[in-house]
GUDO-269505 format. One record per residue: x, y, z of N, C-alpha, C in turn. Coordinates in steps of 0.1 Angstrom, whole numbers, padded with zeros to 4 digits, always signed. Example, Ala and Ser with C-alpha at 12.3 -4.5 7.8 and 13.67 -1.06 7.14 Angstrom:
+0132-0057+0078+0123-0045+0078+0132-0033+0078
+0128-0022+0071+0137-0011+0071+0129+0000+0079
end
This chain:
+0582+0364+0161+0568+0363+0155+0558+0367+0165
+0549+0376+0160+0539+0382+0170+0528+0373+0172
+0524+0371+0185+0513+0362+0187+0500+0368+0182
+0490+0359+0178+0477+0364+0173+0468+0369+0184
+0458+0377+0180+0448+0382+0189+0440+0371+0194
+0439+0369+0207+0431+0358+0213+0416+0358+0208
+0410+0370+0207+0396+0371+0203+0394+0367+0188
+0404+0371+0180+0404+0367+0166+0405+0352+0164
+0414+0346+0172+0416+0332+0172+0403+0324+0176
+0397+0330+0186+0384+0323+0191+0374+0324+0181
+0373+0335+0174+0362+0337+0163+0365+0327+0152
+0378+0325+0148+0381+0316+0137+0377+0301+0141
+0380+0298+0154+0376+0284+0158+0361+0282+0158
+0354+0293+0162+0339+0292+0162+0334+0290+0148
+0339+0298+0139+0334+0297+0125+0337+0283+0119
+0350+0279+0122+0354+0265+0116+0344+0255+0122
+0341+0255+0135+0332+0245+0141+0319+0246+0134
+0314+0258+0131+0301+0260+0125+0300+0253+0111
+0311+0255+0104+0312+0249+0090+0312+0234+0092
+0319+0229+0101+0319+0214+0103+0305+0209+0106
+0298+0216+0115+0285+0211+0119+0276+0211+0107
+0276+0222+0099+0268+0223+0087+0271+0212+0077
+0284+0209+0075+0288+0199+0065+0283+0185+0070
+0284+0183+0084+0280+0170+0089+0265+0169+0088
+0257+0179+0090+0243+0178+0089+0239+0175+0074
+0245+0181+0065+0242+0178+0051+0245+0164+0047
+0257+0159+0052+0261+0145+0050+0251+0136+0056
+0246+0139+0067+0236+0130+0074+0224+0129+0066
+0219+0141+0061+0206+0140+0053+0208+0132+0040
+0220+0134+0034+0223+0126+0021+0223+0111+0024
+0230+0108+0036+0231+0094+0039+0217+0088+0042
+0209+0095+0049+0195+0090+0052+0187+0088+0039
+0189+0098+0030+0181+0097+0017+0185+0084+0009
+0198+0082+0008+0202+0070+0000+0199+0057+0007
+0199+0058+0020+0195+0046+0028+0181+0042+0025
+0172+0052+0025+0158+0049+0022+0156+0044+0007
+0164+0050-0002+0163+0046-0016+0167+0031-0018
+0179+0028-0012+0185+0015-0016+0184+0004-0006
+0178+0007+0006+0176-0003+0016+0162-0005+0020
+0152-0003+0011+0138-0005+0014+0135-0020+0014
+0125-0024+0022+0121-0038+0022+0115-0041+0009
+0113-0054+0007+0109-0059-0006+0095-0054-0010
+0086-0052+0000+0073-0048-0002+0070-0033+0002
+0080-0025+0002+0078-0011+0006+0084-0001-0005
+0076+0009-0008+0082+0020-0016+0088+0030-0006
+0092+0042-0011+0097+0052-0003+0085+0062+0000
+0080+0063+0012+0069+0071+0014+0074+0084+0020
+0070+0095+0014+0075+0108+0019+0064+0118+0023
+0052+0113+0023+0040+0121+0028+0029+0111+0031
+0018+0116+0035+0007+0108+0039-0002+0105+0027
-0010+0095+0028-0019+0091+0017-0033+0098+0017
-0035+0105+0029-0049+0110+0031-0053+0120+0020
-0044+0127+0014-0047+0137+0004-0040+0133-0010
-0036+0121-0011-0029+0115-0023-0016+0123-0026
-0010+0128-0016+0003+0135-0018+0015+0125-0016
+0012+0113-0014+0022+0103-0012+0030+0101-0025
+0044+0100-0023+0052+0096-0035+0056+0082-0032
+0052+0073-0041+0054+0059-0040+0064+0054-0051
+0075+0050-0047+0086+0047-0056+0087+0032-0057
+0088+0027-0069+0091+0012-0072+0106+0010-0069
+0109+0000-0061+0123-0003-0058+0131-0006-0071
+0143-0002-0071+0151-0004-0084+0153-0018-0088
+0152-0028-0078+0154-0042-0081+0140-0049-0082
+0129-0042-0084+0116-0048-0085+0115-0057-0098
+0107-0068-0097+0105-0077-0108+0099-0070-0120
+0103-0073-0132+0097-0068-0144+0095-0080-0153
+0084-0080-0160+0081-0091-0169+0091-0091-0181
+0094-0103-0186+0103-0103-0197+0097-0096-0210
+0106-0092-0219+0102-0085-0231+0094-0095-0240
+0082-0091-0244+0074-0100-0252+0081-0103-0266
+0090-0094-0270+0097-0096-0282+0108-0107-0281
+0111-0111-0269+0121-0121-0267+0115-0135-0263
+0104-0137-0268+0098-0151-0266+0106-0161-0273
+0106-0173-0268+0115-0184-0274+0110-0187-0288
+0119-0192-0296+0115-0196-0310+0109-0210-0310
+0104-0213-0322+0099-0227-0324+0086-0230-0317
+0084-0243-0315+0071-0248-0309+0069-0242-0295
+0080-0241-0288+0079-0236-0274+0073-0221-0275
+0079-0213-0283+0074-0200-0285+0060-0199-0290
+0056-0208-0298+0042-0209-0303+0032-0211-0291
+0036-0221-0282+0028-0224-0271+0027-0212-0261
+0038-0205-0259+0038-0193-0251+0029-0182-0257
+0030-0180-0269+0021-0170-0276+0007-0174-0275
+0004-0187-0277-0010-0191-0277-0015-0190-0262
-0007-0193-0253-0011-0191-0239-0014-0177-0236
-0006-0167-0241-0009-0153-0238-0022-0149-0245
-0024-0154-0257-0037-0151-0264-0049-0156-0256
-0048-0168-0250-0059-0174-0242-0061-0166-0229
-0050-0161-0223-0051-0153-0211-0058-0139-0214
-0054-0133-0225-0059-0120-0228-0073-0120-0234
-0076-0130-0241-0089-0131-0248-0096-0144-0245
-0097-0147-0232-0103-0160-0228-0117-0162-0233
-0125-0152-0233-0139-0153-0236-0141-0156-0251
-0132-0152-0259-0133-0155-0274-0132-0170-0276
-0125-0177-0267-0124-0192-0269-0133-0200-0260
-0136-0194-0248-0144-0202-0238-0156-0195-0232
-0159-0183-0237-0170-0175-0232-0184-0181-0236
-0194-0174-0234-0208-0178-0238-0209-0181-0253
-0201-0174-0261-0201-0176-0275-0187-0180-0280
-0180-0188-0271-0166-0192-0274-0164-0200-0286
-0153-0199-0293-0150-0206-0305-0147-0221-0302
-0141-0224-0290-0138-0237-0287-0148-0245-0278
-0153-0237-0269-0163-0243-0259-0170-0231-0252
-0181-0234-0246-0189-0224-0239-0188-0228-0224
-0178-0222-0217-0175-0227-0204-0175-0216-0193
-0175-0203-0197-0173-0192-0187-0183-0181-0189
-0182-0171-0180-0192-0160-0179-0189-0149-0189
-0178-0149-0197-0175-0139-0206-0164-0130-0203
-0159-0131-0190-0147-0123-0187-0134-0130-0192
-0124-0122-0192-0111-0127-0196-0102-0129-0184
-0092-0138-0184-0083-0140-0173-0076-0126-0170
-0073-0118-0180-0065-0106-0177-0074-0095-0172
-0087-0097-0170-0095-0087-0163-0091-0087-0148
-0086-0098-0143-0081-0098-0129-0066-0098-0129
-0060-0104-0139-0045-0105-0140-0041-0095-0151
-0039-0082-0147-0038-0072-0157-0025-0073-0166
-0027-0068-0178-0016-0068-0187-0011-0083-0190
-0021-0092-0190-0017-0106-0193-0009-0111-0181
-0011-0106-0169-0003-0111-0157+0010-0106-0156
+0013-0093-0161+0026-0087-0161+0027-0075-0152
+0016-0070-0146+0016-0057-0140+0018-0058-0124
+0026-0049-0119+0029-0048-0105+0015-0046-0097
+0013-0054-0087+0001-0053-0079-0012-0054-0087
-0010-0061-0098-0022-0064-0107-0024-0079-0109
-0021-0086-0098-0023-0101-0098-0014-0107-0109
-0001-0103-0109+0007-0108-0120+0011-0123-0117
+0017-0129-0128+0021-0143-0127+0035-0145-0124
+0042-0135-0119+0056-0136-0117+0061-0148-0109
+0054-0151-0098+0059-0163-0090+0049-0175-0091
+0040-0174-0100+0030-0185-0101+0036-0199-0102
+0043-0201-0112+0049-0214-0115+0059-0218-0104
+0066-0208-0098+0076-0211-0088+0070-0216-0075
+0057-0213-0073+0051-0216-0060+0044-0230-0061
+0042-0236-0072+0035-0249-0073+0045-0260-0076
+0041-0272-0071+0029-0275-0063+0030-0269-0049
+0018-0267-0043+0018-0261-0030+0005-0265-0022
+0006-0264-0009-0005-0268+0000-0015-0256-0001
-0027-0259-0004-0037-0249-0005-0045-0248+0008
-0045-0236+0014-0052-0234+0026-0067-0235+0024
-0072-0232+0012-0086-0232+0009-0091-0247+0008
-0084-0255+0001-0088-0269-0001-0082-0278+0009
-0071-0274+0015-0065-0283+0025-0057-0294+0018
-0054-0293+0005-0047-0303-0002-0035-0297-0010
-0026-0306-0013-0014-0302-0021-0019-0302-0035
-0017-0290-0042-0023-0288-0055-0013-0285-0065
-0015-0290-0077-0006-0286-0089-0011-0273-0095
-0003-0267-0103-0007-0254-0110-0020-0255-0118
-0022-0267-0123-0034-0269-0131-0047-0267-0123
-0046-0271-0110-0058-0269-0102-0061-0255-0099
-0051-0246-0099-0054-0232-0097-0061-0226-0109
-0058-0231-0121-0065-0227-0133-0080-0232-0132
-0082-0244-0128-0095-0250-0126-0103-0240-0117
-0097-0236-0106-0104-0227-0096-0107-0214-0102
-0098-0208-0110-0101-0195-0116-0113-0196-0126
-0114-0207-0133-0125-0209-0142-0138-0211-0135
-0138-0217-0124-0150-0220-0116-0154-0209-0107
-0145-0200-0103-0148-0189-0094-0148-0176-0101
-0137-0171-0106-0136-0158-0112-0143-0158-0125
-0143-0168-0133-0149-0169-0146-0163-0176-0145
-0167-0180-0133-0180-0184-0131-0185-0196-0139
-0176-0205-0143-0180-0216-0151-0173-0229-0148
-0167-0236-0158-0159-0248-0155-0147-0247-0164
-0137-0255-0160-0124-0254-0166-0124-0263-0179
-0115-0259-0189-0112-0269-0200-0105-0281-0194
-0103-0291-0202-0095-0303-0198-0081-0298-0195
-0076-0301-0183-0063-0296-0179-0051-0303-0187
-0054-0314-0194-0044-0321-0202-0044-0316-0216
-0054-0308-0220-0055-0303-0234-0045-0292-0237
-0044-0289-0249-0034-0279-0254-0036-0266-0248
-0048-0262-0246-0051-0248-0241-0046-0245-0227
-0049-0254-0218-0044-0252-0204-0029-0254-0204
-0023-0263-0212-0009-0264-0212-0002-0252-0218
-0009-0245-0228-0003-0233-0233-0004-0222-0223
-0014-0221-0215-0015-0211-0204-0003-0213-0195
-0001-0225-0191+0010-0228-0182+0024-0225-0188
+0025-0227-0201+0038-0224-0208+0040-0209-0207
+0029-0201-0209+0031-0187-0209+0034-0182-0195
+0028-0188-0185+0030-0184-0171+0045-0188-0167
+0049-0199-0172+0063-0203-0169+0073-0193-0175
+0070-0189-0187+0079-0179-0194+0079-0166-0186
+0067-0161-0182+0066-0149-0175+0075-0149-0162
+0075-0160-0155+0082-0161-0143+0095-0169-0144
+0101-0169-0156+0113-0177-0159+0125-0174-0150
+0126-0162-0145+0138-0158-0137+0135-0158-0122
+0123-0162-0118+0119-0162-0104+0122-0175-0097
+0129-0174-0086+0132-0186-0078+0121-0189-0068
+0120-0202-0064+0110-0206-0055+0113-0199-0041
+0102-0195-0035+0102-0188-0022+0108-0173-0023
+0110-0168-0035+0115-0155-0037+0104-0145-0032
+0109-0134-0025+0100-0123-0021+0101-0113-0031
+0089-0110-0037+0088-0101-0049+0080-0089-0045
+0085-0077-0048+0077-0065-0047+0066-0065-0058
+0054-0061-0054+0043-0060-0063+0036-0072-0067
+0038-0083-0059+0031-0096-0062+0017-0095-0057
+0008-0103-0064-0006-0103-0060-0012-0089-0060
-0019-0086-0048-0024-0072-0047-0018-0066-0034
-0018-0053-0033-0013-0046-0022-0021-0048-0009
-0015-0051+0002-0022-0052+0015-0023-0038+0021
-0035-0032+0020-0037-0019+0025-0039-0019+0040
-0035-0008+0047-0038-0008+0062-0053-0009+0064
-0056-0016+0075-0070-0017+0079-0076-0003+0083
-0088-0001+0081-0095+0011+0086-0098+0009+0100
-0101+0020+0107-0105+0019+0121-0119+0014+0123
-0127+0017+0113-0141+0012+0113-0144+0003+0101
-0157-0001+0099-0160-0009+0087-0159-0001+0074
-0157-0008+0063-0158-0001+0050-0172+0003+0048
-0174+0014+0042-0187+0021+0040-0192+0019+0026
-0201+0010+0023-0206+0008+0010-0214+0021+0004
-0220+0028+0013-0227+0040+0009-0218+0051+0004
-0206+0053+0011-0196+0062+0005-0190+0056-0007
-0188+0043-0007-0183+0036-0019-0191+0038-0031
-0204+0039-0030-0213+0041-0041-0210+0055-0047
-0207+0065-0039-0204+0078-0045-0191+0077-0052
-0181+0070-0047-0168+0069-0054-0170+0062-0067
-0178+0051-0067-0181+0044-0079-0187+0053-0090
-0197+0061-0086-0204+0069-0095-0194+0080-0101
-0185+0084-0093-0176+0095-0098-0164+0089-0106
-0160+0077-0103-0147+0072-0108-0148+0059-0116
-0159+0052-0115-0159+0038-0121-0170+0036-0131
-0182+0042-0129-0193+0038-0138-0191+0043-0152
-0183+0052-0155-0181+0057-0169-0176+0045-0178
-0168+0036-0171-0163+0024-0179-0172+0012-0176
-0175+0009-0163-0181-0003-0159-0196-0003-0159
-0202+0009-0161-0216+0010-0162-0223+0013-0149
-0234+0021-0149-0241+0024-0137-0246+0012-0130
-0249+0001-0137-0254-0011-0131-0243-0022-0130
-0231-0018-0132-0219-0027-0130-0219-0037-0141
-0225-0034-0153-0227-0044-0163-0215-0045-0172
-0205-0036-0171-0194-0036-0180-0197-0031-0194
-0187-0032-0203-0189-0028-0217-0184-0039-0226
-0194-0044-0234-0191-0055-0243-0183-0050-0255
-0175-0059-0261-0168-0056-0273-0178-0055-0285
-0174-0050-0296-0183-0049-0307-0189-0062-0312
-0181-0073-0311-0186-0086-0315-0194-0093-0304
-0195-0087-0293-0203-0092-0281-0198-0105-0275
-0185-0109-0279-0180-0121-0274-0172-0119-0261
-0168-0107-0258-0159-0104-0247-0163-0090-0241
-0155-0086-0231-0157-0073-0225-0145-0064-0227
-0147-0051-0231-0137-0041-0231-0134-0037-0216
-0145-0035-0209-0145-0033-0195-0153-0043-0188
-0148-0051-0179-0156-0062-0173-0167-0058-0164
-0177-0067-0163-0188-0064-0153-0183-0066-0139
-0188-0058-0130-0183-0059-0116-0192-0066-0107
-0204-0068-0111-0214-0077-0104-0224-0082-0114
-0233-0091-0109-0242-0097-0118-0237-0111-0122
-0245-0118-0130-0242-0132-0134-0230-0133-0143
-0225-0122-0149-0213-0123-0158-0201-0118-0151
-0201-0115-0138-0189-0112-0131-0185-0123-0123
-0174-0121-0115-0169-0132-0106-0179-0135-0096
-0180-0148-0092-0189-0152-0082-0183-0150-0068
-0191-0153-0057-0187-0149-0044-0177-0159-0038
-0172-0168-0046-0162-0177-0042-0148-0173-0047
-0148-0162-0055-0135-0158-0061-0127-0150-0051
-0114-0149-0054-0105-0141-0046-0109-0127-0045
-0114-0121-0056-0118-0107-0056-0130-0104-0047
-0137-0114-0043-0148-0112-0033-0143-0110-0019
-0131-0112-0017-0125-0109-0004-0121-0094-0004
-0126-0086+0005-0125-0072+0005-0111-0067+0004
-0102-0073+0011-0088-0068+0011-0082-0070-0003
-0085-0081-0009-0079-0083-0023-0084-0072-0033
-0097-0070-0032-0103-0060-0042-0098-0046-0039
-0098-0042-0026-0093-0029-0022-0079-0026-0027
-0070-0036-0025-0056-0035-0029-0055-0035-0044
-0063-0042-0051-0063-0042-0066-0067-0028-0071
-0078-0023-0065-0083-0009-0069-0072+0001-0067
-0066+0001-0056-0056+0011-0052-0045+0013-0063
-0041+0003-0069-0030+0004-0078-0034+0004-0093
-0047+0002-0096-0051+0000-0110-0063+0008-0114
-0071+0013-0105-0083+0019-0108-0084+0033-0102
-0091+0042-0109-0097+0041-0122-0086+0040-0133
-0090+0039-0145-0081+0037-0156-0070+0048-0155
-0057+0043-0156-0046+0052-0156-0039+0052-0143
-0045+0047-0132-0038+0046-0119-0027+0036-0119
-0017+0038-0112-0006+0029-0110-0001+0029-0096
+0008+0020-0093+0014+0021-0079+0020+0034-0076
+0028+0039-0086+0034+0052-0083+0024+0064-0083
+0013+0063-0090+0004+0074-0091-0011+0069-0089
-0014+0065-0077-0028+0061-0074-0037+0073-0075
-0050+0070-0077-0059+0081-0079-0070+0081-0067
-0070+0071-0059-0079+0070-0048-0071+0068-0035
-0077+0074-0024-0071+0072-0011-0074+0057-0006
-0067+0053+0004-0069+0040+0009-0084+0038+0013
-0089+0048+0020-0103+0047+0025-0113+0046+0013
-0110+0054+0003-0119+0053-0009-0118+0039-0015
-0107+0033-0015-0105+0020-0021-0113+0009-0013
-0112+0010+0001-0120+0001+0009-0135+0003+0007
-0139+0016+0006-0153+0018+0005-0159+0014-0009
-0152+0017-0019-0157+0013-0032-0157-0002-0034
-0147-0009-0028-0147-0023-0028-0159-0029-0020
-0162-0022-0009-0174-0026-0002-0187-0025-0010
-0188-0014-0017-0200-0012-0026-0201-0023-0036
-0190-0025-0043-0190-0035-0054-0193-0049-0049
-0187-0052-0037-0189-0066-0032-0202-0068-0024
-0210-0057-0023-0223-0059-0017-0234-0059-0027
-0230-0058-0040-0240-0059-0051-0243-0074-0054
-0254-0077-0060-0258-0091-0063-0248-0098-0073
-0245-0110-0070-0237-0118-0079-0240-0133-0077
-0235-0142-0085-0237-0156-0084-0231-0162-0071
-0239-0170-0064-0233-0176-0052-0227-0190-0055
-0216-0193-0048-0209-0206-0050-0209-0213-0036
-0213-0225-0036-0212-0233-0024-0198-0234-0019
-0195-0229-0007-0182-0229-0002-0180-0237+0011
-0189-0246+0014-0189-0254+0026-0176-0262+0028
-0170-0265+0017-0157-0273+0018-0145-0264+0017
-0146-0251+0017-0135-0242+0017-0130-0240+0032
-0117-0240+0034-0111-0237+0047-0117-0245+0058
-0117-0258+0056-0122-0266+0067-0113-0265+0079
-0101-0262+0077-0092-0259+0089-0094-0244+0091
-0102-0241+0101-0106-0227+0104-0094-0218+0108
-0084-0224+0113-0072-0216+0117-0065-0210+0104
-0067-0216+0092-0061-0211+0080-0070-0201+0073
-0082-0198+0078-0092-0190+0071-0087-0175+0071
-0087-0168+0060-0083-0154+0059-0093-0145+0068
-0088-0135+0073-0095-0126+0081-0107-0120+0074
-0106-0118+0061-0117-0112+0053-0125-0122+0045
-0124-0135+0049-0133-0145+0042-0147-0142+0046
-0156-0140+0036-0169-0135+0039-0180-0145+0044
-0176-0158+0044-0186-0168+0048-0180-0176+0060
-0189-0178+0070-0185-0186+0082-0185-0201+0078
-0182-0209+0088-0179-0206+0102-0164-0200+0104
-0162-0195+0116-0149-0189+0119-0144-0195+0133
-0131-0193+0135-0125-0198+0148-0126-0187+0158
-0132-0176+0155-0133-0165+0165-0148-0162+0168
-0151-0150+0174-0164-0147+0179-0171-0136+0170
-0165-0133+0159-0170-0122+0151-0180-0127+0140
-0189-0118+0135-0199-0121+0126-0194-0122+0111
-0202-0128+0103-0199-0128+0089-0198-0114+0083
-0207-0105+0087-0207-0091+0082-0194-0084+0086
-0189-0087+0098-0176-0080+0102-0164-0086+0095
-0165-0099+0092-0154-0105+0084-0154-0101+0070
-0166-0097+0065-0167-0092+0051-0163-0078+0050
-0168-0069+0059-0166-0055+0057-0158-0048+0067
-0154-0055+0078-0147-0049+0089-0156-0043+0099
-0150-0037+0110-0136-0034+0111-0128-0047+0114
-0116-0047+0108-0108-0059+0109-0098-0059+0121
-0095-0047+0125-0085-0046+0136-0089-0053+0149
-0102-0053+0153-0106-0061+0165-0105-0076+0162
-0107-0080+0150-0105-0095+0147-0091-0098+0148
-0082-0090+0143-0068-0093+0143-0063-0093+0157
-0068-0083+0166-0064-0083+0180-0068-0095+0187
-0080-0100+0184-0085-0112+0190-0077-0124+0187
-0073-0125+0174-0065-0137+0169-0052-0137+0176
-0046-0125+0178-0033-0124+0184-0034-0128+0199
-0045-0125+0205-0047-0128+0219-0051-0142+0222
-0056-0149+0211-0060-0163+0212-0053-0171+0201
-0040-0172+0202-0033-0179+0191-0037-0194+0189
-0043-0199+0200-0047-0213+0198-0059-0215+0189
-0066-0203+0186-0077-0203+0177-0073-0198+0163
-0060-0196+0161-0056-0191+0148-0044-0199+0143
end
């Protein structure tokens, strides 16, 4: 048998090695891709670009929470309570607004103006884990609170009025609906899309002047140039809620904290925006939130909120604080220096 040409043998080895390297590189890319898809953290999508020009692709994890099918509500009296609860959440003002059928207790907004889709939407203040987290210690009140107390606070802060009797059918129906919404959620479960998204802090303060321009371009067509919202034909409720003024949430509401409003806007505003397809950059969200929350609204006495200053949120807009920063900076930022101070002085946080 004649031995092969050494040069030819060397070329074959080189080509084979090249094929192996290429195959290995392709396999590596595929492995990384599937790792990102199936091993993301509970609160992270798969980011493949930057958000600065809205070219980010934001993917909802495959195992994210989804609200139960409304067609699968329980039968009988239990189902009737769940349906009534949903009706009260979605059309709160019809029953408890300034012209409410049952009582006149609120400012005319509906619960679902802040809890979108009746509390079913990702990063729209959904009710997924609401029942599972109660009773719980409230950092704001410093007390162990039942779920009914949270409804009381929503009526007094976001709805700018007072709560119905918590033992009455209406509040119990709301709780029945919330329980059904979160029926498969375990206590202490980490859920993607809960509450509102926590956006990265800006390097400087949020700019209400720039936010005014965003509002004029993206928001006022629905919410009005004066933030007055759009009333329904019967004048009992709002198609689009007011964003400031006496009929909007007061300054003790969760939406008056800039981080909450900015994260809410990111995933839901303007109309048509979603987590997967936001329409505003992070900076625009911070700025328009600053514009909205520097407009006039009803004041609520909050002297008894967060008496334990170590539990006070970084963007709580009213003092006192456990740090050295002003009310204005706590309201509008920049938040990074506050966060750095708190980390350097853990005894004050």
